[in-house]
N, C-alpha and C positions, 0 to 999 in steps of 0.2 A: 552410418553415423548415429551414435547414441548421444542424445542430449539429456542433460539433467533437467529436472523440473524448472529450476531457476533459468537455465539457458532457453528452454522452450517458451517460458513466459516472456522473457526479454525479446526473443525473436518475434513473438506474436505482436508486440507493441512497438518495435523499433522504428517502423516507418509511419507511425501515426502522428497526426498533428496534435497540438495542445488541446484543441477542442475534442478530438477523438479520444485522447487519453482521459480527459475529464469524463467523457461518456462511458468509457470502460470502467472507471472507478464508480461512477454513479450507478451503472447497471449492476455492479458487483455487490454494492453495499446493501445489506438486508436481504440478499438473495440466498441461493443455495450455498451450503457450507463448503462445497467444492471450490467456490471462488476465493475462499479465504487464503489459501497459499499464494495465489496470484497477487492479492492485495498485500500480503506480507512481503513479497519480493519488491513490489512497487514502493512500499513504505521503506524498505531497506535502502533502496536507491535514494529516496528523498532524504532519509536520515544521514546517510553517508556524505551527501552533498550539501548539507545544511551547516550553517555556522552555529556556534555555541548559543547565541541568543535565540535563534530559531528553534534549536533543540530544546532549550529550556521552555520556550513558549508551547511547543508541541506536547512536552511532558506535563506541563501545567494544565493544558486543555484536557489531556487524557485523564489526569488525576481528578479534575473537577467534574468529569462526566462518568466516572466509574462509581456505581452505587456502593455505599458503605456496607461491608459485610456480605458482598456478593458471593454466593456459594454456587 
């Protein structure tokens, strides 16, 4: 059985509680760059299951925390 990266990440977290999921996210933030694809998959799930107001809020939060002219 060959899993895609996305499937492997979902499989890794599918049985975790909300607290455990929060821990996975907290442990991944600011860590090694190899955790970034996993955070991307989790964010994709959050984004796809959020309403328009939540999406606007997330985008506004992101915009307000990206430094100007970040290169």
